[in-house]
C-alpha positions as a printed NumPy array, in Angstrom:
array([[  0.   ,   0.   ,   0.   ],
       [  1.321,   3.435,  -0.868],
       [ -0.928,   5.173,   1.603],
       [ -2.81 ,   4.01 ,   4.656],
       [ -6.585,   3.995,   4.389],
       [ -7.836,   3.449,   7.949],
       [-11.476,   3.259,   6.887],
       [-10.937,   0.118,   4.841],
       [ -7.769,  -1.46 ,   6.206],
       [ -7.554,  -5.182,   6.75 ],
       [ -4.607,  -6.871,   8.391],
       [ -4.279,  -9.381,   5.574],
       [ -3.971,  -6.574,   3.005],
       [ -1.443,  -4.44 ,   4.893],
       [  2.174,  -4.633,   3.859],
       [  4.859,  -5.169,   6.488],
       [  5.687,  -1.472,   6.782],
       [  2.091,  -0.541,   7.54 ],
       [  1.687,  -3.344,  10.075],
       [  4.682,  -1.976,  11.961],
       [  3.231,   1.527,  11.795],
       [  0.093,   0.353,  13.568],
       [  2.209,  -1.481,  16.142],
       [  4.373,   1.603,  16.638],
       [  1.281,   3.74 ,  17.275],
       [  0.027,   1.359,  19.948],
       [  3.454,   1.041,  21.556],
       [  3.943,   4.812,  21.605],
       [  0.67 ,   5.398,  23.472],
       [  1.244,   2.389,  25.719],
       [  4.704,   3.594,  26.759],
       [  4.061,   7.347,  26.851],
       [  0.911,   7.28 ,  28.999],
       [  2.367,   5.325,  31.967],
       [  5.589,   7.347,  31.772],
       [  3.616,  10.594,  31.948],
       [  2.079,   9.292,  35.181],
       [  5.512,   8.288,  36.427],
       [  6.845,  11.806,  35.798],
       [  3.953,  13.667,  37.377],
       [  0.513,  13.035,  35.868],
       [ -2.115,  11.483,  38.18 ],
       [ -1.842,   7.718,  38.779],
       [ -3.418,   5.673,  35.959],
       [ -4.147,   8.959,  34.149],
       [ -1.143,   9.458,  31.931],
       [ -3.473,  10.247,  29.044],
       [ -7.211,  10.794,  29.423],
       [ -9.202,  12.886,  26.967],
       [-12.173,  13.492,  29.274],
       [-10.147,  14.275,  32.424],
       [ -7.809,  16.562,  30.534],
       [-10.67 ,  18.401,  28.82 ],
       [-12.191,  18.952,  32.267],
       [ -8.843,  20.45 ,  33.291],
       [ -8.783,  22.704,  30.217],
       [-12.393,  23.788,  30.801],
       [-11.4  ,  24.803,  34.315],
       [ -8.304,  26.618,  33.1  ],
       [-10.515,  28.644,  30.74 ],
       [-12.936,  29.523,  33.525],
       [-15.809,  27.368,  32.249],
       [-16.184,  25.825,  35.717],
       [-14.945,  26.78 ,  39.192],
       [-13.694,  23.418,  40.476],
       [-10.315,  24.515,  41.865],
       [ -9.02 ,  20.937,  41.718],
       [ -9.557,  20.619,  37.946],
       [ -7.819,  23.612,  36.333],
       [ -4.812,  23.074,  34.079],
       [ -4.303,  23.638,  30.351],
       [ -3.122,  20.119,  29.597],
       [ -0.388,  20.194,  26.917],
       [ -1.239,  16.627,  25.888],
       [ -4.562,  17.722,  24.376],
       [ -2.914,  20.653,  22.61 ],
       [ -0.23 ,  18.326,  21.271],
       [ -2.715,  15.764,  19.974],
       [ -4.475,  18.32 ,  17.795],
       [ -1.326,  20.103,  16.631],
       [  0.493,  16.816,  15.989],
       [ -2.376,  15.637,  13.821],
       [ -2.466,  19.005,  12.045],
       [  1.277,  19.057,  11.331],
       [  1.225,  15.463,  10.131],
       [ -1.707,  16.05 ,   7.782],
       [ -0.15 ,  19.212,   6.328],
       [  3.185,  17.469,   5.729],
       [  1.52 ,  14.495,   4.033],
       [ -0.87 ,  16.634,   1.989],
       [ -3.851,  15.131,   3.808],
       [ -5.202,  18.31 ,   5.394],
       [ -8.705,  18.937,   4.055],
       [-11.306,  21.317,   5.413],
       [-14.635,  19.452,   5.352],
       [-17.961,  19.753,   7.114],
       [-21.713,  19.559,   6.866],
       [-22.219,  16.038,   8.226],
       [-24.708,  16.814,  11.02 ],
       [-22.414,  19.1  ,  13.072],
       [-25.081,  19.968,  15.67 ],
       [-25.753,  16.302,  16.37 ],
       [-22.023,  15.753,  16.791],
       [-21.847,  18.728,  19.142],
       [-24.468,  17.237,  21.446],
       [-22.932,  13.799,  21.068],
       [-19.648,  15.278,  22.274],
       [-21.398,  16.506,  25.423],
       [-22.765,  13.059,  26.233],
       [-19.466,  11.349,  25.422],
       [-17.751,  13.314,  28.178],
       [-20.628,  12.74 ,  30.58 ],
       [-20.328,   8.998,  29.974],
       [-16.574,   9.167,  30.468],
       [-16.933,  11.178,  33.662],
       [-19.288,   8.614,  35.208],
       [-16.759,   5.894,  34.441],
       [-13.971,   8.304,  35.558],
       [-12.024,   8.137,  32.344],
       [-12.15 ,   7.948,  28.559],
       [-11.619,   4.732,  26.537],
       [ -7.856,   5.375,  26.484],
       [ -7.748,   5.687,  30.278],
       [ -9.95 ,   2.601,  30.555],
       [ -7.218,   0.506,  28.937],
       [ -4.488,   2.285,  30.914],
       [ -6.293,   1.494,  34.161],
       [ -6.651,  -2.118,  33.111],
       [ -2.968,  -2.383,  32.159],
       [ -2.044,  -1.045,  35.606],
       [ -4.022,  -3.8  ,  37.33 ],
       [ -7.271,  -1.919,  37.989],
       [ -9.759,  -4.709,  37.413],
       [-12.72 ,  -2.391,  38.043],
       [-12.022,  -1.175,  34.485],
       [-13.395,  -4.491,  33.201],
       [-16.887,  -3.107,  33.807],
       [-16.026,  -0.307,  31.39 ],
       [-14.696,  -2.789,  28.831],
       [-17.974,  -4.718,  28.966],
       [-19.937,  -1.497,  28.672],
       [-18.046,  -0.06 ,  25.736],
       [-18.282,  -3.363,  23.872],
       [-22.055,  -3.328,  24.364],
       [-22.209,   0.305,  23.207],
       [-20.154,  -0.419,  20.087],
       [-22.374,  -3.389,  19.241],
       [-25.493,  -1.262,  19.7  ],
       [-24.101,   1.504,  17.505],
       [-23.199,  -0.96 ,  14.756],
       [-26.744,  -2.313,  14.783],
       [-28.019,   1.167,  14.002],
       [-25.452,   1.542,  11.221],
       [-26.56 ,  -1.773,   9.746],
       [-30.152,  -0.528,   9.973],
       [-29.378,   2.502,   7.799],
       [-28.183,   5.2  ,  10.223],
       [-26.601,   8.043,   8.231],
       [-25.285,  11.481,   9.139],
       [-24.841,  12.703,   5.578],
       [-21.733,  13.211,   3.51 ],
       [-19.343,  16.037,   4.425],
       [-18.4  ,  18.519,   1.729],
       [-15.26 ,  20.519,   1.044],
       [-15.032,  23.907,   2.709],
       [-12.634,  26.874,   2.584],
       [ -9.359,  25.933,   4.254],
       [ -9.792,  28.601,   6.93 ],
       [-12.659,  26.6  ,   8.443],
       [-10.373,  23.65 ,   9.085],
       [ -7.818,  25.883,  10.812],
       [-10.16 ,  27.004,  13.584],
       [ -9.542,  24.171,  16.039],
       [ -5.781,  23.818,  15.414],
       [ -5.485,  27.614,  15.552],
       [ -7.34 ,  27.716,  18.864],
       [ -5.04 ,  25.068,  20.302],
       [ -1.979,  26.984,  19.122],
       [ -3.349,  30.135,  20.749],
       [ -3.909,  28.213,  23.99 ],
       [ -0.333,  26.939,  23.818],
       [  0.964,  30.501,  23.517],
       [ -1.1  ,  31.545,  26.53 ],
       [  0.399,  28.68 ,  28.503],
       [  3.962,  29.397,  27.391],
       [  3.627,  33.085,  28.267],
       [  1.901,  32.245,  31.568],
       [ -1.245,  34.296,  30.927],
       [ -2.648,  35.347,  34.333],
       [ -6.258,  34.534,  33.407],
       [ -5.49 ,  30.857,  32.656],
       [ -6.341,  28.922,  35.808],
       [ -3.869,  26.487,  37.344],
       [ -4.764,  24.242,  40.277],
       [ -2.446,  24.077,  43.273],
       [ -4.156,  21.014,  44.7  ],
       [ -6.122,  18.077,  43.381],
       [ -5.704,  15.978,  40.248],
       [ -5.005,  18.941,  37.962],
       [ -2.076,  20.001,  40.143],
       [ -0.379,  16.72 ,  39.24 ],
       [  1.31 ,  16.953,  35.869],
       [  4.447,  15.924,  34.029],
       [  6.84 ,  18.622,  32.75 ],
       [  5.208,  20.751,  30.065],
       [  7.756,  19.869,  27.39 ],
       [  7.322,  16.15 ,  28.015],
       [  3.527,  16.309,  27.897],
       [  3.551,  18.43 ,  24.738],
       [  6.102,  16.182,  23.014],
       [  4.051,  13.075,  23.842],
       [  0.895,  14.71 ,  22.504],
       [  2.587,  15.817,  19.282],
       [  4.053,  12.369,  18.621],
       [  0.825,  10.525,  19.389],
       [ -1.222,  13.01 ,  17.367],
       [  1.009,  12.599,  14.333],
       [  0.978,   8.794,  14.367],
       [ -2.685,   8.467,  15.338],
       [ -3.581,  10.776,  12.477],
       [ -1.714,   8.608,   9.995],
       [ -3.062,   5.254,  11.211],
       [ -6.569,   6.362,  12.17 ],
       [ -6.079,   5.068,  15.719],
       [ -9.415,   4.835,  17.523],
       [-10.444,   2.708,  20.49 ],
       [-14.038,   2.164,  19.395],
       [-12.984,   1.845,  15.761],
       [-10.653,  -0.975,  16.736],
       [-13.204,  -2.711,  18.946],
       [-15.782,  -2.531,  16.163],
       [-13.606,  -4.921,  14.154],
       [-14.54 ,  -7.663,  16.601],
       [-18.115,  -7.472,  15.305],
       [-17.414,  -6.995,  11.591],
       [-16.301,  -9.461,   8.953],
       [-13.682,  -8.432,   6.456],
       [-14.094,  -8.128,   2.687],
       [-15.212, -11.177,   0.727],
       [-11.735, -12.124,  -0.37 ],
       [-10.714, -12.719,   3.252],
       [-14.086, -13.762,   4.622],
       [-13.7  , -16.491,   7.18 ],
       [-10.259, -15.286,   8.228],
       [ -9.775, -13.965,  11.776],
       [-11.145, -10.444,  12.114],
       [ -7.749,  -8.988,  12.971],
       [ -7.002,  -5.605,  11.416],
       [ -4.477,  -2.842,  11.792],
       [ -6.484,  -1.022,  14.466],
       [ -6.88 ,  -4.193,  16.52 ],
       [ -3.155,  -4.743,  16.158],
       [ -2.58 ,  -1.214,  17.477],
       [ -4.914,  -1.811,  20.422],
       [ -3.113,  -5.028,  21.313],
       [  0.272,  -3.297,  21.131],
       [ -1.101,  -0.473,  23.289],
       [ -2.335,  -2.73 ,  26.093],
       [  0.722,  -5.003,  26.114],
       [  3.244,  -2.153,  26.074],
       [  1.295,  -0.24 ,  28.753],
       [  1.303,  -3.341,  30.974],
       [  5.061,  -3.815,  30.516],
       [  5.771,  -0.125,  31.15 ],
       [  3.613,  -0.025,  34.271],
       [  5.299,  -3.169,  35.531],
       [  8.784,  -1.745,  34.908],
       [  7.867,   1.586,  36.514],
       [  6.431,  -0.062,  39.624],
       [  2.938,   1.166,  38.752],
       [  1.262,  -2.225,  38.341],
       [ -0.961,  -2.829,  41.368],
       [ -3.5  ,  -5.57 ,  40.633],
       [ -6.744,  -5.473,  42.542],
       [-10.165,  -3.938,  42.91 ],
       [-10.273,  -1.979,  46.153],
       [ -8.691,   1.437,  46.484],
       [ -7.604,   1.826,  42.878],
       [ -6.92 ,   5.457,  41.83 ],
       [ -9.536,   7.217,  39.697],
       [-12.107,   4.465,  40.142],
       [-14.958,   3.184,  42.249],
       [-16.815,  -0.091,  42.628],
       [-20.14 ,   1.068,  41.192],
       [-19.81 ,  -1.476,  38.391],
       [-23.256,  -1.136,  36.834],
       [-23.02 ,   2.618,  36.295],
       [-19.387,   2.351,  35.252],
       [-20.512,  -0.015,  32.533],
       [-23.468,   2.183,  31.578],
       [-21.198,   5.209,  31.249],
       [-19.079,   3.311,  28.739],
       [-22.191,   2.058,  26.923],
       [-22.988,   5.709,  26.215],
       [-19.408,   6.36 ,  25.09 ],
       [-19.272,   3.316,  22.811],
       [-22.718,   3.959,  21.344],
       [-22.121,   7.647,  20.647],
       [-18.606,   7.119,  19.327],
       [-19.786,   4.636,  16.722],
       [-22.587,   6.94 ,  15.598],
       [-20.162,   9.804,  14.927],
       [-17.375,   7.49 ,  13.721],
       [-14.737,   8.009,  16.363],
       [-13.946,   7.946,  20.075],
       [-13.034,  11.192,  21.919],
       [ -9.357,  10.783,  20.984],
       [-10.28 ,  10.275,  17.33 ],
       [-12.437,  13.427,  17.317],
       [ -9.441,  15.48 ,  18.455],
       [ -7.26 ,  13.925,  15.766],
       [ -9.838,  14.526,  13.019],
       [-10.329,  18.134,  14.105],
       [ -6.61 ,  18.677,  13.589],
       [ -6.92 ,  17.357,  10.03 ],
       [ -9.553,  19.917,   9.043],
       [-12.765,  18.014,   9.89 ],
       [-15.043,  20.774,  11.198],
       [-17.733,  18.261,  12.186],
       [-15.198,  16.631,  14.495],
       [-14.397,  20.162,  15.652],
       [-18.066,  20.529,  16.629],
       [-17.764,  17.299,  18.619],
       [-14.63 ,  18.641,  20.339],
       [-16.472,  21.828,  21.317],
       [-19.306,  19.66 ,  22.612],
       [-16.817,  17.642,  24.658],
       [-15.437,  20.862,  26.137],
       [-18.96 ,  21.981,  27.076],
       [-19.642,  18.545,  28.533],
       [-16.445,  18.808,  30.578],
       [-17.684,  22.085,  32.032],
       [-21.178,  20.728,  32.763],
       [-19.787,  17.674,  34.539],
       [-18.054,  19.915,  37.07 ],
       [-20.711,  22.613,  37.31 ],
       [-23.464,  20.065,  37.91 ],
       [-21.405,  17.58 ,  39.939],
       [-22.46 ,  14.577,  37.858],
       [-19.114,  12.821,  37.456],
       [-18.195,   9.618,  39.229],
       [-16.237,   9.824,  42.479],
       [-14.456,   7.26 ,  44.657],
       [-17.706,   7.093,  46.648],
       [-19.743,   6.077,  43.586],
       [-22.001,   7.611,  40.965],
       [-24.091,  10.627,  42.024],
       [-27.81 ,  10.646,  41.303],
       [-27.382,  13.394,  38.703],
       [-24.829,  11.283,  36.859],
       [-27.242,   8.359,  36.661],
       [-29.96 ,  10.605,  35.249],
       [-27.514,  12.06 ,  32.718],
       [-26.552,   8.574,  31.517],
       [-30.197,   7.638,  30.992],
       [-30.818,  10.895,  29.11 ],
       [-27.751,  10.212,  26.966],
       [-28.97 ,   6.745,  26.021],
       [-32.418,   8.109,  25.154],
       [-30.804,  10.841,  23.056],
       [-28.701,   8.363,  21.066],
       [-31.618,   5.968,  20.567],
       [-33.774,   8.829,  19.317],
       [-30.998,  10.093,  17.037],
       [-30.442,   6.564,  15.743],
       [-34.077,   6.329,  14.702],
       [-34.351,   9.882,  13.366],
       [-31.302,   9.555,  11.107],
       [-32.206,   6.124,   9.808],
       [-32.687,   5.42 ,   6.099],
       [-34.598,   2.172,   5.826],
       [-33.627,   1.612,   2.199],
       [-29.949,   1.24 ,   3.059],
       [-27.89 ,  -1.402,   4.811],
       [-24.408,  -1.109,   6.183],
       [-22.571,   1.628,   4.266],
       [-19.541,   0.586,   2.195],
       [-17.226,   2.631,   4.384],
       [-18.239,   0.469,   7.345],
       [-17.785,  -2.885,   5.637],
       [-14.296,  -3.262,   7.121],
       [-14.955,  -1.21 ,  10.227],
       [-14.9  ,   2.394,  11.334],
       [-12.115,   4.912,  10.884]])
């Protein structure tokens, strides 16, 4: 293959170079995330899209939780790394018009689901690799959500085709992240920074930014996506490889991610197997699972987990940019309304929000359904 095509990749059709690129992406995330925790980020939270967006929302004054205010360089790096990589490869394209408002509201519920679980899909696997077996409830939940989302896709769910737009539209999210980086570098007085709590724990700025840039660049090239990879477990490959194991590049990347994260945590003394007293977790298994059902369901409907939405927004996808803005709003609401999970369990407001999120996605799945269509060609080998 001359160029990776994450939306239609199949392991049996990838050449050796591309297989190693997927492995490298997984290894990079699996090594970088635990090391970021080792050098200062919260335990089991070396990289978490939802937690870090909550920190950024606090830094921008969108909520007043003094324990969750820090402009996380990892998020900035993910978007800018994806942007730089797409510009260098000629893949930057400003597109939009594929139900941006729906994706905005989906972004809100994605972060709410993550907050109830206390972590995004990336953190879910990091927690598991560090021995936090409570994360298995999240794994079960996200698998159920992915399966549910795929059923709606098979039933004709469509968001519409994006169209090309002026390049300036695609620069809005990367430009905003670059502006935020400048504010951080010049220590703008109006950018909040926690002195206690989870947000006060962070690796050196240069290390966090470098990790984000590297991950953003590779994830943009390979189409790395947690829910996209998991969806392969439910989808058969093209006819010419039908009956072969459903292993694809994204599944290969996920496997490399989990294995390398486990090894890194073990080497760094951060592997503590058990259930009780794990950092950033609780034992409210049912609602943990339900939070990830919402995340898996919504991610499939908008073709990408929270990490993937950040990466796509850096490549000029303004619909993904709408989802990112929705995630930022959701991060603010979680703290303003106190609906996120805590070590004590899931608050009543969080349970209500999860139910509302499921109803919203079910309603959207029915409203955007075209009964005359089956599974779209771009989903035949999985999601990008």
